[in-house]
VEXTORTI-173666 format. One line per 3 residues: number of its first residue (from 0); their letters; for each residue x, y, z of N, C-alpha, C. Coordinates in pm, whole numbers. Layout:
VEXTORTI-173666
NUM) A) X:Y:Z:X:Y:Z:X:Y:Z | ... $
END
This chain:
VEXTORTI-173666
0) MPD) -1813:-812:2332:-1833:-773:2216:-1979:-780:2149 | -2041:-687:2090:-2159:-698:2039:-2183:-818:1965 | -2317:-862:1956:-2372:-954:1870:-2329:-933:1704 $
3) PRP) -2257:-1040:1660:-2199:-1045:1522:-2289:-989:1422 | -2243:-894:1344:-2356:-853:1244:-2263:-853:1117 | -2270:-960:1032:-2195:-972:910:-2255:-893:777 $
6) LIL) -2173:-874:703:-2198:-813:568:-2114:-891:457 | -2170:-915:324:-2105:-966:233:-2061:-862:153 | -1935:-869:108:-1860:-747:42:-1793:-826:-72 $
9) IPS) -1833:-749:-183:-1763:-796:-319:-1715:-700:-408 | -1564:-694:-426:-1522:-599:-500:-1529:-640:-645 | -1556:-545:-738:-1569:-590:-870:-1484:-488:-962 $
12) YNT) -1412:-534:-1073:-1333:-456:-1162:-1361:-526:-1300 | -1458:-479:-1381:-1452:-536:-1531:-1474:-690:-1513 | -1582:-724:-1427:-1609:-856:-1440:-1684:-910:-1534 $
15) GRI) -1756:-828:-1618:-1829:-900:-1695:-1976:-933:-1668 | -2035:-1030:-1739:-2165:-1081:-1712:-2156:-1179:-1571 | -2052:-1239:-1546:-2074:-1317:-1445:-2074:-1253:-1309 $
18) LRE) -2065:-1109:-1323:-2084:-1050:-1187:-2219:-1068:-1127 | -2312:-1059:-1222:-2461:-1080:-1197:-2490:-1224:-1134 | -2429:-1339:-1189:-2448:-1467:-1126:-2374:-1476:-974 $
21) TVI) -2258:-1413:-960:-2215:-1407:-834:-2292:-1337:-732 | -2341:-1232:-769:-2421:-1150:-673:-2552:-1217:-631 | -2608:-1271:-743:-2746:-1346:-716:-2732:-1451:-627 $
24) SAM) -2606:-1548:-649:-2603:-1642:-552:-2554:-1596:-398 | -2479:-1485:-411:-2444:-1437:-263:-2586:-1383:-186 | -2690:-1333:-264:-2802:-1274:-220:-2897:-1375:-161 $
27) TQE) -2873:-1513:-213:-2955:-1623:-151:-2905:-1644:2 | -2809:-1594:47:-2766:-1616:173:-2823:-1508:282 | -2813:-1516:409:-2880:-1425:472:-2830:-1296:510 $
30) PPV) -2685:-1258:507:-2643:-1120:526:-2657:-1027:399 | -2659:-906:427:-2687:-817:323:-2555:-815:230 | -2567:-782:103:-2478:-782:18:-2419:-643:-45 $
33) WVV) -2309:-601:-40:-2270:-467:-109:-2152:-520:-207 | -2160:-451:-317:-2083:-459:-441:-1996:-338:-446 | -1872:-338:-455:-1780:-222:-481:-1752:-221:-614 $
36) VDG) -1786:-142:-702:-1757:-132:-842:-1635:-33:-860 | -1527:-107:-879:-1391:-19:-860:-1349:31:-1003 | -1400:138:-1051:-1387:222:-1180:-1400:123:-1291 $
39) STD) -1503:31:-1274:-1531:-51:-1415:-1537:28:-1532 | -1512:-17:-1641:-1538:33:-1773:-1622:-39:-1877 | -1652:-165:-1828:-1718:-262:-1902:-1887:-239:-1905 $
42) GSE) -1924:-136:-1789:-2061:-147:-1775:-2130:-276:-1698 | -2054:-331:-1618:-2115:-462:-1589:-2177:-438:-1448 | -2174:-314:-1384:-2274:-264:-1284:-2411:-244:-1318 $
45) ETI) -2418:-218:-1451:-2560:-201:-1515:-2633:-340:-1477 | -2569:-454:-1500:-2624:-578:-1499:-2693:-626:-1362 | -2650:-529:-1256:-2697:-581:-1123:-2781:-469:-1058 $
48) RDL) -2808:-355:-1111:-2881:-242:-1075:-3034:-288:-1025 | -3072:-348:-1101:-3231:-387:-1072:-3242:-493:-948 | -3135:-541:-912:-3143:-643:-785:-3173:-554:-662 $
51) AGN) -3143:-435:-654:-3180:-353:-522:-3319:-351:-499 | -3397:-342:-617:-3574:-341:-595:-3600:-472:-548 | -3531:-580:-582:-3593:-712:-555:-3595:-740:-410 $
54) QPG) -3487:-697:-318:-3482:-708:-176:-3429:-578:-111 | -3531:-499:-86:-3474:-350:-32:-3411:-362:89 | -3296:-301:83:-3224:-291:221:-3119:-401:229 $
57) RFR) -3115:-490:145:-3027:-606:138:-2911:-585:48 | -2927:-510:-51:-2819:-500:-167:-2792:-338:-189 | -2663:-325:-198:-2631:-197:-221:-2506:-188:-326 $
60) ILL) -2486:-100:-407:-2360:-76:-502:-2293:45:-458 | -2165:33:-444:-2080:150:-407:-1992:161:-512 | -1989:287:-584:-1914:320:-693:-1787:384:-675 $
63) IPQ) -1665:348:-724:-1550:438:-723:-1521:455:-857 | -1505:597:-887:-1476:646:-1014:-1378:608:-1099 | -1246:575:-1026:-1133:538:-1098:-1082:396:-1037 $
66) NSG) -1044:315:-1114:-984:186:-1062:-880:213:-969 | -892:170:-839:-796:210:-755:-733:73:-656 | -799:-58:-696:-735:-186:-659:-823:-230:-566 $
69) KGA) -803:-361:-542:-896:-473:-456:-892:-404:-336 | -764:-381:-260:-750:-349:-115:-826:-206:-110 | -810:-125:-196:-873:20:-175:-1007:3:-190 $
72) AIL) -1076:-76:-265:-1211:-90:-292:-1259:-136:-148 | -1198:-249:-102:-1254:-308:22:-1251:-203:148 | -1143:-130:138:-1114:-30:261:-1231:87:233 $
75) HAL) -1259:114:100:-1374:225:104:-1492:175:152 | -1521:47:131:-1666:-7:155:-1650:-47:330 | -1518:-87:361:-1514:-120:514:-1547:-7:610 $
78) REA) -1509:106:586:-1524:234:653:-1676:256:654 | -1750:259:551:-1898:260:556:-1980:144:630 | -1909:16:614:-1990:-87:692:-1975:-85:826 $
81) IAA) -1856:-14:890:-1840:-12:1030:-1920:108:1065 | -1939:218:1002:-2027:317:1041:-2169:282:1040 | -2198:184:960:-2346:130:960:-2372:19:1059 $
84) GYT) -2263:13:1122:-2294:-89:1251:-2242:-251:1226 | -2194:-280:1112:-2163:-413:1087:-2023:-439:1156 | -2003:-562:1215:-1909:-605:1282:-1796:-706:1207 $
87) HVL) -1845:-749:1097:-1770:-857:1036:-1797:-850:881 | -1682:-857:801:-1717:-860:660:-1671:-992:617 | -1737:-1047:511:-1714:-1161:453:-1689:-1123:301 $
90) TMD) -1551:-1123:243:-1523:-1095:122:-1522:-1214:52 | -1575:-1191:-87:-1547:-1281:-189:-1523:-1238:-328 | -1459:-1289:-423:-1446:-1238:-548:-1563:-1236:-634 $
93) ADG) -1568:-1137:-728:-1668:-1119:-838:-1667:-1211:-944 | -1559:-1284:-945:-1558:-1363:-1079:-1590:-1509:-1085 | -1671:-1547:-964:-1739:-1684:-975:-1643:-1798:-927 $
96) QHP) -1523:-1742:-870:-1449:-1863:-808:-1480:-1915:-688 | -1548:-1833:-596:-1587:-1859:-469:-1736:-1910:-454 | -1751:-2010:-384:-1881:-2072:-376:-1981:-2010:-285 $
99) AGQ) -2073:-1942:-314:-2172:-1881:-225:-2245:-1984:-119 | -2238:-2110:-172:-2275:-2209:-72:-2205:-2245:31 | -2085:-2196:51:-2001:-2216:168:-2015:-2081:266 $
102) IPL) -2106:-1973:236:-2104:-1867:310:-2172:-1904:470 | -2278:-1993:455:-2318:-2018:606:-2205:-2090:682 | -2125:-2164:624:-2019:-2245:719:-1917:-2127:757 $
105) FLE) -1878:-2020:675:-1792:-1935:730:-1848:-1855:831 | -1960:-1824:821:-2031:-1738:915:-2061:-1832:1052 | -2097:-1951:1061:-2101:-2028:1154:-1971:-2028:1248 $
108) WSR) -1867:-2038:1171:-1727:-2042:1250:-1688:-1902:1308 | -1740:-1810:1220:-1705:-1654:1285:-1802:-1626:1394 | -1924:-1685:1397:-2011:-1651:1522:-1970:-1735:1657 $
111) KHP) -1899:-1863:1638:-1838:-1920:1725:-1718:-1853:1791 | -1646:-1783:1711:-1517:-1725:1742:-1529:-1592:1677 | -1594:-1496:1740:-1586:-1365:1689:-1486:-1272:1676 $
114) TAA) -1375:-1302:1744:-1262:-1244:1728:-1156:-1279:1623 | -1207:-1390:1591:-1092:-1456:1489:-1113:-1427:1340 | -1040:-1435:1263:-1055:-1418:1104:-1059:-1565:1042 $
117) VFG) -1166:-1599:965:-1182:-1728:901:-1134:-1725:766 | -1030:-1781:724:-944:-1777:594:-994:-1902:531 | -1056:-1873:407:-1072:-1992:325:-940:-2053:270 $
120) CPI) -915:-2186:270:-810:-2254:222:-848:-2342:100 | -801:-2315:-39:-852:-2352:-163:-839:-2497:-159 | -943:-2577:-222:-941:-2709:-267:-955:-2686:-435 $
123) FDE) -855:-2698:-503:-863:-2685:-627:-911:-2794:-714 | -991:-2777:-837:-1052:-2889:-910:-949:-2873:-1051 | -979:-2959:-1144:-900:-2952:-1278:-914:-2811:-1344 $
126) SAP) -999:-2734:-1312:-1016:-2599:-1388:-896:-2505:-1341 | -819:-2532:-1235:-738:-2448:-1183:-594:-2463:-1269 | -551:-2338:-1297:-423:-2336:-1380:-308:-2368:-1279 $
129) ALR) -210:-2453:-1330:-124:-2514:-1254:-15:-2387:-1216 | 2:-2302:-1302:96:-2191:-1260:45:-2119:-1134 | -80:-2114:-1116:-147:-2033:-1019:-146:-2117:-885 $
132) VNG) -164:-2254:-927:-156:-2344:-809:-41:-2373:-734 | 85:-2373:-817:205:-2381:-769:259:-2262:-724 | 238:-2152:-787:324:-2036:-757:278:-1982:-631 $
135) RKV) 149:-2006:-565:112:-1938:-446:178:-2017:-330 | 258:-2141:-358:340:-2197:-257:437:-2100:-215 | 489:-2030:-290:594:-1933:-254:552:-1817:-156 $
138) SNF) 420:-1768:-201:366:-1665:-109:338:-1734:24 | 273:-1859:24:227:-1919:159:393:-1948:247 | 484:-1965:187:615:-1979:262:646:-1853:323 $
141) WAS) 635:-1752:248:681:-1632:308:586:-1572:425 | 448:-1596:394:356:-1545:490:377:-1643:615 | 419:-1762:600:435:-1856:744:557:-1809:815 $
144) LET) 674:-1778:724:784:-1750:787:775:-1622:881 | 722:-1500:789:707:-1377:863:589:-1360:947 | 537:-1467:998:446:-1463:1107:474:-1590:1205 $
147) LGW) 587:-1649:1195:641:-1757:1285:547:-1866:1279 | 481:-1896:1179:381:-2015:1168:248:-1982:1225 | 196:-1854:1237:67:-1846:1313:-28:-1906:1256 $
150) GIR) -28:-1970:1133:-143:-2058:1085:-210:-2008:967 | -141:-1928:878:-209:-1895:751:-176:-2005:645 | -275:-2095:624:-251:-2188:547:-237:-2153:381 $
153) DSL) -338:-2051:345:-318:-1989:222:-338:-1851:236 | -226:-1777:169:-207:-1628:168:-295:-1562:75 | -318:-1622:-16:-388:-1532:-140:-539:-1553:-152 $
156) FGM) -605:-1672:-104:-713:-1684:-130:-824:-1576:-64 | -924:-1529:-136:-1000:-1405:-109:-1116:-1428:-54 | -1165:-1538:-24:-1299:-1552:63:-1260:-1577:193 $
159) RVY) -1295:-1479:287:-1266:-1459:412:-1362:-1403:482 | -1361:-1436:627:-1458:-1336:713:-1340:-1268:798 | -1355:-1127:812:-1259:-1046:881:-1339:-989:1005 $
162) PAA) -1285:-988:1127:-1358:-880:1226:-1332:-739:1164 | -1440:-662:1151:-1403:-534:1062:-1316:-446:1141 | -1327:-422:1285:-1252:-314:1326:-1081:-353:1338 $
165) DLL) -1046:-499:1333:-930:-526:1321:-872:-521:1184 | -949:-559:1071:-924:-536:947:-892:-383:903 | -974:-276:963:-949:-169:943:-822:-99:1021 $
168) AVM) -795:-148:1127:-678:-104:1205:-542:-143:1133 | -543:-265:1066:-418:-298:993:-406:-228:866 | -521:-201:790:-525:-134:666:-484:25:681 $
171) EAT) -542:69:816:-511:240:823:-368:239:883 | -290:124:904:-159:134:972:-65:128:853 | -106:122:723:-16:135:615:-71:174:515 $
174) CFA) 17:226:397:-25:288:268:-42:181:180 | 6:56:209:10:-60:110:-124:-135:124 | -113:-267:78:-228:-351:71:-344:-303:-8 $
177) RRF) -323:-209:-101:-449:-169:-178:-475:-223:-310 | -391:-319:-371:-415:-386:-484:-412:-532:-462 | -338:-605:-560:-320:-743:-553:-254:-777:-427 $
180) DFD) -192:-702:-366:-118:-737:-236:-210:-725:-120 | -341:-717:-138:-433:-701:-19:-459:-836:65 | -479:-914:7:-518:-1043:79:-378:-1105:156 $
183) PEV) -256:-1120:102:-154:-1167:192:-110:-1049:279 | -102:-932:237:-50:-827:340:-149:-826:449 | -262:-815:437:-352:-818:557:-355:-942:643 $
186) AVR) -328:-1057:583:-314:-1174:656:-189:-1171:745 | -82:-1132:690:36:-1114:783:19:-1012:899 | -28:-893:853:-65:-797:945:-158:-853:1073 $
189) LAW) -272:-902:1030:-351:-950:1123:-296:-1039:1219 | -183:-1141:1162:-141:-1215:1251:-29:-1146:1342 | 45:-1056:1280:120:-978:1384:34:-923:1496 $
192) RGV) -89:-868:1449:-182:-801:1550:-222:-911:1661 | -211:-1038:1641:-255:-1137:1725:-391:-1179:1704 | -446:-1156:1587:-586:-1206:1552:-591:-1362:1531 $
195) PII) -678:-1444:1600:-643:-1584:1576:-716:-1609:1441 | -666:-1704:1385:-697:-1719:1216:-748:-1888:1220 | -863:-1889:1171:-913:-2029:1134:-918:-2046:995 $
198) NLP) -868:-2180:963:-872:-2211:817:-970:-2298:764 | -1056:-2248:677:-1167:-2335:636:-1139:-2396:504 | -1124:-2529:474:-1108:-2589:331:-1228:-2544:264 $
201) TPV) -1197:-2489:147:-1311:-2429:33:-1282:-2470:-107 | -1394:-2538:-147:-1373:-2553:-299:-1370:-2436:-390 | -1285:-2431:-510:-1253:-2316:-565:-1271:-2371:-729 $
204) RYP) -1323:-2274:-814:-1333:-2336:-933:-1293:-2207:-1035 | -1225:-2226:-1153:-1202:-2098:-1241:-1293:-2125:-1351 | -1380:-2060:-1371:-1499:-2045:-1463:-1435:-2007:-1618 $
207) SAE) -1467:-2093:-1712:-1401:-2087:-1846:-1459:-1960:-1900 | -1393:-1926:-2017:-1425:-1787:-2096:-1556:-1818:-2145 | -1600:-1951:-2192:-1748:-1951:-2217:-1852:-1938:-2114 $
210) EGG) -1799:-1956:-1995:-1891:-1927:-1867:-1892:-1803:-1827 | -1806:-1718:-1899:-1798:-1563:-1860:-1688:-1562:-1753 | -1612:-1663:-1734:-1496:-1617:-1675:-1383:-1530:-1699 $
213) ISQ) -1333:-1450:-1603:-1228:-1350:-1649:-1136:-1326:-1539 | -1002:-1292:-1580:-894:-1277:-1454:-857:-1144:-1468 | -819:-1090:-1365:-735:-959:-1376:-606:-968:-1315 $
216) FRY) -559:-1118:-1319:-435:-1133:-1247:-333:-1115:-1368 | -226:-1053:-1355:-119:-1039:-1446:18:-1077:-1391 | 54:-1201:-1451:172:-1260:-1404:304:-1178:-1350 $
219) LRD) 351:-1098:-1445:475:-1020:-1420:447:-903:-1325 | 333:-849:-1348:290:-731:-1254:270:-764:-1108 | 174:-871:-1110:137:-909:-961:238:-969:-894 $
222) NTL) 326:-1040:-954:433:-1125:-875:538:-1029:-849 | 565:-930:-928:661:-819:-880:611:-755:-753 | 490:-728:-755:416:-652:-642:430:-730:-494 $
225) LTW) 404:-865:-538:403:-963:-416:567:-980:-369 | 649:-997:-469:794:-982:-409:850:-867:-345 | 795:-753:-394:804:-620:-323:757:-623:-167 $
228) MYF) 647:-668:-183:560:-662:-53:620:-744:64 | 667:-884:11:722:-959:119:868:-922:164 | 942:-832:70:1058:-777:125:1044:-662:211 $
231) RLL) 925:-597:191:897:-484:272:847:-549:416 | 779:-655:412:733:-704:523:840:-775:626 | 942:-823:552:1063:-882:605:1118:-783:726 $
234) FGF) 1109:-674:697:1178:-549:775:1087:-549:880 | 949:-556:878:852:-536:968:866:-647:1076 | 889:-772:1007:892:-893:1081:1017:-894:1151 $
237) ILR) 1142:-833:1129:1261:-852:1188:1241:-757:1324 | 1183:-640:1328:1159:-543:1407:1057:-589:1520 | 963:-682:1460:876:-756:1569:917:-887:1618 $
240) LPK) 1023:-929:1577:1061:-1062:1604:1063:-1087:1773 | 1123:-1010:1837:1121:-1029:1999:969:-1059:2043 | 897:-958:2002:744:-961:2075:683:-1115:2005 $
243) LLF) 708:-1141:1876:654:-1247:1823:706:-1383:1876 | 830:-1378:1924:893:-1500:1984:820:-1548:2129 | 770:-1435:2193:730:-1451:2328:591:-1451:2341 $
246) RGK) 510:-1423:2232:380:-1414:2255:285:-1553:2234 | 354:-1657:2206:275:-1774:2187:232:-1800:2057 | 168:-1912:2032:103:-1952:1918:-48:-1907:1877 $
249) NPL) -94:-1917:1764:-232:-1879:1738:-319:-1981:1824 | -392:-1908:1916:-486:-1990:1992:-587:-2048:1958 | -625:-2052:1832:-737:-2140:1753:-684:-2225:1660 $
252) RHI) -543:-2241:1657:-496:-2317:1556:-535:-2481:1551 | -550:-2504:1669:-597:-2655:1692:-741:-2697:1648 | -798:-2601:1629:-960:-2652:1587:-980:-2614:1431 $
255) NPP) -869:-2592:1332:-880:-2572:1197:-957:-2707:1142 | -1065:-2688:1065:-1116:-2812:1028:-1027:-2875:916 | -1043:-3019:919:-944:-3075:840:-979:-3079:687 $
258) AP) -897:-3074:596:-922:-3086:459:-1008:-3214:435 | -1112:-3205:320:-1177:-3334:313:-1096:-3426:222 $
END
């Protein structure tokens, strides 16, 4: 495998003023940063245009004319990233929830195990809505069931390092995983593919409205989407069950860093 060449990838839709803070914090780290503006109508991309001139070659904005969803935005950028020679993509949300200070730790684990996906496992503080914290337990249960306990500690957390070729393969194998279903569906499909998963405990915060925090999560719409997704994946799981039973366990599960 060639030497890892990582890229930080930030999809954004109507993120407001907090987008600039997120991008600036990501740019303090070593890898280049690409922002995918997914049909935003709030003009937030204008707040970051000047950053390209500060560090030429390290920052790029990709524009999608119409909102197509988080997964579609990542797929759009992923194809260009692979064509440009990047081997891994570190995804993080644009809304300030994910700590840029953790990026070196994610990349360190990825460099040690370049065939693995490194998944953030959230450590919530008092800013986390109880509905979101407790609701994700249902998703985690189904992700674990449909991968026979491959080792997905959190199916919804979006701060992750993916081997780019494996992520592209699982996304091009389905017409789904284009919106809020992206994070859990690709997690399950990567596990089906046999990609080792390392879980990295990661602090997460939910910025207040005063801080510019904004959420695109819609309880009914997105939970309906997840319910349909896991129903679909259940059939794929049943078809793959004989293979999954005999292939063994996640080979890197034993090295997962403990939660603090």
